[in-house]
TIPA-356723 format. One record per atom (N, C-alpha, C): residue in one letter; x, y, z. Coordinates in steps of 0.2 Angstrom, whole numbers, plus 5000, padded with zeros to 4 digits. Example, Ala and Ser with C-alpha at 12.3 -4.5 7.8 and 13.67 -1.06 7.14 Angstrom:
2
A506649725039A506249785039A506649845039S506449895035S506849955036S506450005039
***
This chain:
243
M500449945000M500050005000M500450065000Y500350114996Y500750174995Y500550225000E501050255003E501050315007E501450375004S501150435004S501450485002S502050505007R502550535004R503150565009R502850605014D502450655012D502150705017D501850665023C501450615021C501050575026C501550535031M502050505028M502550475032M502950525037D503050575034D503450625038D502950655044T502350655043T501850675048T501850625054Y501750565052Y501750505056Y502450505061A502950515057A503650515061A503650565066A503450625064A503450685068A503050675075Q502450645074Q502050625079Q502250565084A502650525081A502950465085A503550485089R503450535093R503950555098R503650545105L504050525110L503850515117L504350535121D504250585126D504650605131D504350605138A504750615143A504450615150A503850665151S503950725148S503350765149S502750745146D502750715140D502150695137D501850635141T502350595143T502050535147T501750555154W502050605157W501750635163W501050665162L501050705156L500350735154L499850685153G500050635149G499550575148G499350545154F499750535159F499650505165F499050545169K499150615169K498750655173K498050655169Q498050655163Q497450655159Q496950595161L497250535161L496850475162L496750455169L497150495174L497050475181L496350475184P495950525182P495250525185P494850465183L494950445177L494550385175L494850325178S495450325179S495850265182S495550245188F495350295192F495050275199F494450235198F494050245193F493450195192F493750125190V494250125186V494550065184V494750025190G495050065195G495250035201G494749995205A494150025205A493549985208A493449925205F493549915198F493449845195F494049805198G494649835198G495149795201G495049765208L494749805212L494549785219L494049725218A493549735214A493049675213A493449615211F493949625206F494249565204F494649535209G495049575213G495449545219G495049505223L494449535225L493949495230L493749425227A493549435220A493249375217A493749315216A494349345214A494949295213A495149255220A495149295225A495249265232A494749215234Q494149235232Q493549185234Q493649125230E493949125224E494049065220E494649025222G494949045227G495549005230G496249025227L496249075223L496949085220L497349125225S498049105225S498449135230S498549215228N498749255233N498849325232N499349335227G499849295227G500449305222G500149295215A499749245214A499449225207A498949275205I498549305209I498149355208I498449425205A498949445209A499349505208A499649495201L499949435200L500349425194L499849425188M499249395188M498749395183M498549465181S498449505186S498249575185S498849615182A499449605184A500049645181A500149625174L500149555172L500349535166L499749535161V499149515163V498649505158V498349575157F498149615163F497949685162F497349685158A496849645159A496249645155A495649625159G495349665162G494849655167G494249605165T493949615159T493449575157T493649505156S494249495153S494449425151S494649395158Q494949435163Q495149405169Q494449375173F493949415173F493349395176F493049335172A493149335166A492849275162A493249215164A493949225165A494349165167A494149135174L493949185178L493649155185L493049115184D492649135179D492049095178D492149025177I492649005173I492748935171I493348905175W493548945181W494148915185W493948865189G494348815190G494148765195G494748715196A494648665199A495248615201A495648595195Q495248585189Q495448565183Q495348625178V495748665177V495648725172V495548695165P495048715162P494948695155P495348735150L495948715148L496448765145L496148785138V495948745134V495648765127V495148815128P494548805132P494048855132P494348915135L494748915140L495048975143L495449015138I495848985133I496149025128I495649055123I495149015121I494649035116I494349095119T494049095125T493749145128T494149205129T494749205131T495149255132T495349295125F495449255120F495549275114F494949315111A494349285112A493749325109A493649385113I493749395119I493649455123I494149505121N494749485120N495349535118N495449545111A495049515107A495249515100A495249595097R494949635101R494949705098R495649735099H496049705102H496749735103H497149725096L496849675092L497149665085L497049725081L496449755081L496349815078L496649875081M496649875087M497049935091M497749935088G498049875088G498749875086G498849905078A498349875074A498349895067A498249975066T497750005070T497650075069T498250115072L498650095077L499150125079L499850115075Y499850065071Y500450055067Y500750115064P500350155060P500750205057P501150255061W501050255068W501450295072W501950255076L501750195078L502250155082L502750125077R502650115071R503150085067R503850125067Y503850185069Y504450225069Y504850225076L504550185080L504850175087L505250105087P505850105091P506150045091P505749985094P505849925092P505349875094P505249865102F505749875106F505649875113F505249925116K505249985113K504750045115K504050025112R504050005106R503449995103R503049945107Y503349885108Y502949835112Y502849845119G503349885122G503249905129G502649955130I502550005125I501950045125I501350005125M501349955120M500749915119M500549875125L500949855129L500849815135L500349855139F500249925139F499849965143F499249995139A499149965133A498649985129A497949965131S497450005132S496749985134S496250025130D495650015131D495150055127D495150125128A495250145134A495250215136A495850255133N496450235135N497050275132N497150265125W496850205122W496950205115W496450255111A495850255114A495350305111A495550375111M495850395117M496050465118M496650475113A497150425113A497750435108A497550445101M497050405099M496850405092M496550475090Q496150495095Q495850565094Q496350615093G496850615098G497450655097G497850655091F497950595089F498350585082F497950615076Y497350605076Y496950635071Y496850705071K497050735076K497050805077K497750835075G498150795074G498850815072G499350825078E499150795084E499450805090E499950745091R500450755096R500850695098R500550665104A500250605102A499850575107A500150515110L500750495109L501050435112L501050445119G501150505122G501150515129G500450495132I499950505129I499250485131I499250415131L499450385126L499450305125L499850275131F500450295132F500850265137F500750295144G500750355145G500650385152G499950365154G499450375150G498750355152G498750285153G499050245150G499050165151G499350155158L499950185159L500250175166L499750195172A499350255171A498850275176A498350225177I498050195171I497550145172I497850075175W498450055173W498749995175W498850005183S499150065185S499350075192S498650065196C498150105194C497550095198C497250025198W497249995192W497049925192W497449885197M498049885197M498449855202M498349875209L498249935210L498049955217L497349935219G496849935215G496249905216G496249835217T496649795214T496749725215T497049705222W497549745224W497749735230W497249755236I496949805235I496349825240I495849775240G495649745234G495149695234G495449625238L496049615238L496349555241L496249565249Y496349625251Y496449635258Y495849675261F495449715257F494849755260F494349745255G494249685252G493749685247G493049695249S492849685255S492149695257S491949765256A492349815254A492149885254A491649895248I491849865242I491349875236I491349805233E490849765235E490849695233E490549685226D490149735224D489749735218D489749805215P490349825211P490349885208P489749905203F489549845200F488949855195F488349885198S488249875205S487649895208S487649975209I488150005209I488150075209I488350115203G488350075197G488450105191G489150115188L489650085192L490250095189L490450065183D490050015181D490149975174D489950025168M489650085170M489450125164M489950175163V490450185168V490850245167V491350235161L491650185160L492050175154L491650175148G491050145147G490650145141G490450215139C490250255144C490150325143C490750365141F491350355143F491950385141F492050365134L492050305132L492250285125L491650315120L491050315123L490550345118L490750425117A490950455122A491150525122A491750535117M492250485117M492750495113M492550485106T492050435105T491850425098T491550485095L491050515099L490650575097L491150635095G491750635099G492150685098G492650675093G492650615090G493150605084G492950625077R493150595072R493050615065R492250605064K491950655060K491250655058K491250655051D491250605048D491150595041D490750535039L490550525033L490050475031L490450405032R491050405030R491450335030R491450315038T491650355042T491650345049T491050325052F490450355050F489850345053F489650275050V489750255044V489450195041V489850135045I490550145046I490950095049I490750075056W490550135060W490350125066W489650085066C489250105062C488550075061C488649995060V489049985055V489149915053V489449875059A489949905062A490249865068A489749855073G489449915075G488949905081G488349865079G488049865073G487549825071G487649745071S488249735068S488449665068S488649635075A488949675079A489049655086A488449645090M487949685089M487249665092M486949605090L486949595083L486649535080L487049475083A487749475083A488149425086A487949415094Y487849465097Y487749465104Y487049425105W486549435101W485949405102W485949325099W486349315094W486249245091W486849205091L487449225093L488049185093L488249175100P488749125101P488949115108P489249175111A489349165118A489549225122A490249245120N490249315120N490949345119N491049355111S490749315107S490949315100S490749385097H490249425100H490149485097H490649535097V491149525101V491749565101V492149555095V492249495093V492649475087V492249495081V491549485081V491149495075V491149575073G491049605079G491049685078G491649715075A492249685079A492849715077A493049695070L492949635068L493149615061L492649645056S492049655057S491649685052S491749755051G491849795056G492049865055G492749875052G493249825055G493949835052G493949815044L493549765042L493549745035L493249795031L492749825033L492449885029L492849935029G493249955034G493750005034G494349995029A494549935029A495049915025A494849915017L494149895016L493949895009L493749965007W493550005011W493350075010W493850125012M494350125008M494950165010M494850245010E495150275015E495050345015E495450385009K495150435006K495550465001K496150505003D496650505000D497250545002D497150615000K497150665005K497050735004K497650775002S498250735002S498850775001S498950794993
***
């Protein structure tokens, strides 16, 4: 696929990361991260009730860093862990990260591999959405991606630890509406992003196919179906080069 020299230069200029950018991104995502910490608390409590050791729980939160798939893993956890269903379930829930990586590639390609993959370890829905909005505005948004990811990861780990030791504080975060915070945030990011016919149609196709899959296909498959349908349409309906 051909890219103009001006476009490549723009991506390269935006693919810069320094300490000040990282700190700014950390501060921007910190308020939202406190709500993520509440889910970490719920996970720590639930995992402890399943009989996992404190070390295993902390390691899972640190390395997996994917709340929904971690809760799903607990649902099928037992004395004999069904490895294949566990892998399939985790992949289905986290399949959206394939498209996250693809959308970030034009900027991350200019970084050394250890920086590129180090940043992606902290990629989540919230900091990815804010970073993409920044990139499309012509800003240097790697600081939001990395610093914001650090803020979310830190609060997730803190919440997990609190859940292990003081989990009775919030046993059910869904009962007080904390499950809506991230969804509302991502909706705001979507509405604040690009507004053109191509973007609108892609979102409609992705959302519609995901809803149909949610109603008619096995659990968690709607994540894969929505991501693939929207991504495929975006790949076929290429954006016109304005340079």
